[in-house]
C-alpha positions in Angstrom: 0.0 0.0 0.0 1.3 3.4 -1.0 1.6 6.4 1.3 -0.3 9.6 0.5 2.1 12.2 -1.0 3.1 14.9 1.4 2.1 17.7 -1.1 -1.5 16.4 -1.1 -1.7 16.4 2.7 -0.2 19.9 2.8 -2.8 21.1 0.2 -5.7 19.6 2.3 -4.4 21.3 5.4 -4.2 24.7 3.6 -7.7 24.3 2.3 -9.0 23.4 5.8 -7.3 26.4 7.4 -8.5 28.7 4.6 -12.1 27.4 5.0 -12.2 27.8 8.8 -10.7 31.3 8.5 -13.1 32.3 5.8 -16.0 31.0 7.9 -14.8 32.8 11.1 -14.2 36.0 9.2 -17.8 36.1 7.8 -19.6 35.2 11.1 -22.4 37.8 11.7 -22.1 39.4 8.3 -25.2 39.4 5.9 -25.4 36.4 3.6 -24.6 37.5 0.0 -24.8 34.1 -1.7 -27.4 33.2 -4.4 -29.2 35.9 -6.3 -28.2 39.1 -4.6 -29.5 41.5 -7.3 -31.5 44.4 -6.2 -35.2 44.9 -7.1 -35.7 46.7 -10.4 -36.8 50.3 -10.3 -40.5 50.9 -10.9 -41.2 52.2 -14.4 -42.8 55.6 -14.0 -43.3 56.5 -17.6 -46.9 57.3 -18.7 -46.9 54.2 -21.0 -48.3 50.9 -19.8 -51.5 51.9 -18.0 -50.6 53.0 -14.6 -53.6 54.9 -13.5 -51.3 57.6 -12.0 -49.8 55.3 -9.3 -46.3 54.7 -10.9 -47.1 51.0 -11.2 -46.8 49.6 -14.7 -50.1 47.9 -15.6 -48.6 45.9 -18.4 -46.1 44.3 -16.0 -48.9 43.4 -13.5 -51.0 42.0 -16.4 -48.1 39.9 -17.7 -47.5 38.5 -14.2 -51.1 37.9 -13.1 -53.4 37.8 -16.1 -51.7 36.8 -19.3 -51.6 33.1 -18.4 -55.4 32.9 -18.9 -56.2 35.9 -21.0 -53.0 35.7 -23.1 -50.5 38.5 -23.7 -52.5 39.7 -26.7 -55.8 39.9 -24.7 -57.5 37.3 -27.0 -58.1 34.8 -24.2 -58.4 31.0 -24.9 -61.6 30.1 -26.9 -64.0 28.1 -24.8 -61.9 28.5 -21.6 -60.9 32.2 -20.9 -62.8 35.2 -22.4 -60.9 37.8 -24.5 -60.3 41.2 -23.0 -59.7 42.8 -26.4 -63.0 44.3 -27.6 -64.9 43.1 -24.6 -67.8 45.3 -23.5 -67.1 44.1 -19.9 -63.7 45.8 -20.0 -64.8 49.2 -21.4 -68.1 49.4 -19.4 -68.6 51.8 -16.5 -65.6 51.6 -14.2 -67.4 49.9 -11.4 -67.9 46.7 -13.5 -64.3 45.8 -14.3 -63.3 46.9 -10.8 -65.8 44.5 -9.3 -64.7 41.7 -11.5 -61.0 42.0 -10.7 -61.4 43.0 -7.1 -64.0 40.5 -6.1 -63.9 37.8 -8.8 -66.6 36.5 -11.2 -68.2 33.1 -11.4 -70.7 31.4 -13.6 -71.7 32.0 -17.2 -70.7 35.2 -18.8 -71.1 36.1 -22.5 -68.2 37.9 -24.2 -68.3 38.8 -27.9 -71.1 36.3 -28.6 -69.6 33.3 -26.8 -70.5 32.0 -23.4 -67.8 31.2 -20.9 -68.4 29.2 -17.8 -65.8 29.4 -15.2 -64.3 31.3 -12.3 -62.3 34.5 -12.3 -60.4 34.7 -9.0 -60.6 37.7 -6.8 -57.4 39.7 -6.7 -58.3 41.8 -3.6 -55.9 39.8 -1.5 -53.2 39.4 -4.1 -52.9 42.9 -5.6 -53.0 46.3 -3.9 -55.7 48.8 -5.0 -53.1 50.7 -7.0 -52.0 47.5 -8.8 -55.6 46.6 -9.6 -56.1 50.2 -10.9 -52.9 49.9 -13.0 -53.8 46.6 -14.6 -57.4 47.8 -15.3 -56.2 51.0 -16.8 -53.8 49.0 -19.0 -56.5 46.6 -20.3 -59.0 49.4 -20.8 -56.5 51.2 -23.1 -54.8 48.3 -24.9 -55.7 46.1 -27.9 -58.1 48.7 -29.4 -60.0 49.2 -26.1 -60.8 52.8 -25.4 -62.0 53.7 -21.9 -60.8 56.0 -19.1 -58.1 54.9 -16.7 -59.0 53.8 -13.2 -57.3 55.1 -10.0 -56.4 53.4 -6.8 -58.9 55.7 -5.0 -61.7 54.4 -7.2 -60.8 50.8 -6.3 -60.7 51.8 -2.6 -64.1 53.4 -3.0 -65.5 50.1 -4.5 -63.9 48.2 -1.6 -65.5 50.4 1.0 -68.9 50.2 -0.8 -69.2 46.4 -1.1 -67.1 45.3 1.9 -66.0 41.7 2.1 -68.0 39.7 -0.5 -67.5 36.7 -2.7 -67.4 36.6 -6.5 -70.0 38.3 -8.6 -72.2 36.6 -11.2 -72.8 38.3 -14.5 -76.5 38.7 -13.5 -75.5 40.4 -10.3 -73.3 42.8 -12.1 -76.1 43.6 -14.6 -78.5 44.2 -11.8 -76.2 46.2 -9.6 -74.3 48.3 -12.2 -76.4 48.0 -15.3 -73.7 45.9 -16.9 -73.5 45.6 -20.7 
């Protein structure tokens, strides 16, 4: 049986001393391993449907809505309704606020096709300003033309309806004279 070369033993000793020293030197310091990038700056340009809050509505849409309604707003036929050209999107501001804030369940007709499903409530996921930004974005994108929505308007809706479950299309029509 051969002996381990002295240079290998010396190298192992150097690495152990270096490792212990490095560890001892960094005790109590913040961990900087992994992804230590800083958060990106919020885009405050007027493009992207912000509703005056500094939040980019397109960014919120891509993160929260595009999986179902698609990045082009066309939805998925038979599953998720389109937002482009939807009368529900460009209706009086209370209707899209109610849908995004509180959710929507049951059948809803969009552009002549009936969709049966559940739109989740985003009141616990997004802030009022984020809801306003995403609504402002979809109300002014893909040929839609409607006024932007503000965080104060979403807050006003929240104060008016309190804690409630999802709306149905019939409830929206009855309460807000929906399209």
